[in-house]
C-alpha positions in Angstrom: -10.2 14.5 11.2 -12.2 17.7 10.8 -12.0 20.3 8.0 -12.7 24.0 8.6 -12.0 27.1 6.7 -9.3 29.5 7.7 -12.0 32.1 8.3 -13.7 29.8 10.9 -10.3 29.1 12.6 -9.4 32.8 12.8 -12.8 33.6 14.4 -12.4 31.0 17.2 -8.8 29.9 17.5 -9.0 29.0 21.2 -12.0 26.7 20.5 -10.3 25.0 17.6 -7.1 24.5 19.6 -9.2 22.6 22.2 -10.7 20.4 19.5 -7.3 19.8 18.0 -6.1 18.3 21.3 -8.2 15.3 20.4 -8.3 15.3 16.6 -6.4 16.9 13.7 -8.0 19.9 12.0 -7.4 20.4 8.4 -7.5 24.1 7.6 -8.9 25.0 4.1 -9.0 28.1 1.9 -11.7 28.0 -0.8 -12.1 24.3 -0.1 -8.4 23.5 -0.6 -6.3 22.2 2.3 -3.6 24.7 3.3 -2.5 23.5 6.7 -3.2 21.2 9.7 -3.8 22.3 13.3 -2.4 19.9 15.8 -3.2 20.6 19.5 -0.9 19.5 22.2 -2.2 17.7 25.3 1.1 18.4 27.1 3.3 21.5 26.7 6.3 19.4 25.9 4.6 17.5 23.0 5.7 20.1 20.5 9.2 18.7 20.5 8.0 15.2 19.7 5.8 16.5 16.9 8.8 18.3 15.3 11.0 15.1 15.6 8.3 13.0 13.9 8.3 15.4 10.9 12.1 15.4 10.6 13.3 13.1 7.7 16.8 12.7 9.2 15.3 11.6 12.6 13.0 9.1 10.8 16.0 7.7 8.9 17.8 7.1 12.2 14.8 5.4 13.7 14.6 3.1 10.6 18.4 2.3 10.8 17.9 1.4 14.5 15.0 -0.9 13.7 17.0 -2.7 11.0 19.9 -3.1 13.5 17.6 -4.6 16.1 16.0 -7.0 13.5 19.6 -8.1 12.6 20.3 -8.9 16.3 22.4 -5.9 16.9 21.9 -3.4 19.7 21.2 -4.0 23.4 18.2 -4.8 25.5 16.4 -2.3 27.6 17.7 -4.1 30.7 21.3 -3.8 29.4 20.7 -0.1 28.7 19.5 0.4 32.2 22.6 -1.3 33.6 24.9 0.6 31.3 23.5 4.0 32.3 22.7 3.1 35.9 19.0 3.8 35.5 
């Protein structure tokens, strides 16, 4: 993780976006974190990032994991058969 001031980011946004493809960049103002710059390796990655920040989505994932631990749910192979994949 790299920390840079908002002034530095505003002077070279394309450069920092390239760096952000590999590592998070914490943006600071007067030494205080005000944001995070996250680069995307693939143009479709933005959707995944939004989902991972959504509390309702994370709750659904946790419910699904609990169900699987309790022996509920179906295997990947059963899912493929069900949806003819």
